[in-house]
C-alpha positions, 0 to 999 in steps of 0.5 A: 411534194416533200422529199423523203428526208423531210417527210421522216424528219418528225418521226426521226427526232422523237423517240416517242412518235411511231412512223406511219409504217410502225417504226421507232427510228431512234430505237433503230438507230440505237440498234445501228450503234450496237452493230458497229461495236466490237464482236462478242459471243456467248455459248451455253455448255453442259457445265457452264456458260462461255463469253468471248469478246474482241476488244479491238485495240485501235492504237498501241498507246492504249493500255488494253486493261483499261478496256473492259467488255466482260463485266461480273454481276454477281458470283454467278452472273456475268455480261458481255457488251457491245456498242457505246461502252458508257451506256453498258457501264451504267446498265451493268451498274444497275444490274449489280444494284438489283442483284444485291437488292434481291440478295439483301431482301430475299437472302438468296442470289437472283435468278439469271432470268429475273435480272435480265427481265429487270434489265430489259424492263428498264431498257424498254421504258427509254423507248416510251418516254420523251427527254431520254434516248435508248441505250445504244448497247446490247448485252449477253447475260450469262449465268447459272441458276439452280445448276442450270446455265442460262444465256440471255441476249438484250437489244435497245428495244428491251427485247429479251431472247434466250440462246444456246449460242449467240453474238452481238456486234459488228461480226454477228452474222459471221459468228452465227454462221460458224454457230449454226454449223458447229454448235452441238448440244451438250458441249463442254466449256473446253469444247466451246472455247475453241469454236467461239474462237473460230467464230470470232476469227471468221468475224474479225476476217482473220485479224486475230490478235490474242492480246485483244481477246478476253474470255470469261466463264460462269461454271455449274460447279460452284456457280462461280464467274472466272476471268481467264488470264492472258496466259490461259487465253494464249493457250487456247489460241496456241492450241487452235489451228486457224488455217485448218479449223477442221483438223483440231486435236481432240480434247 
């Protein structure tokens, strides 16, 4: 009788072959790449959508500005990534092209859900054909369409889900636990950012550095994406008491 590793070898190497128990191992390995990535969180609010990422600088020699985890797709859409940065950049470039094609063709900005489905359709095709591998990245797609904030999550299989609040990356379980306890319908951006920082603090097990945090906001007013400066992020972090998260000053 062959050992288990030998038995699964054929299914393990080919993206187009299902294992006897209905699994695509290469897709599952791509998901593992996402789980090993830095944590990114997204929160849908009454007045916009917030994206917060942990950039996790591994050495003091690295220029922090060279690490980009939140990308602007269009004036009203931004994405946060976790997993292989190169794969994320390729998807971001494709999303930007799709957005501009829609603007040139129809003379209007693309709907957030439409763009999300186009990206996921592309990701899904790489689970069907040989000669290519799945993207080893997941995206949180945040935007505003027709005055309504939307937050979508993709994964390497091409699955698309819409969330009120979600996370991707290594700290997802800890973040989702905080969100399930603290998220409230109708939260504003100014209320969601401290909650997102609390969740990110839990995900990093207290190893929290304001210099490694990046925050982006897509607001309903003007449907504009804004990346917060380091000073603005520091102000939110300084106002938040991580030792006593339940005793926060009211806005």
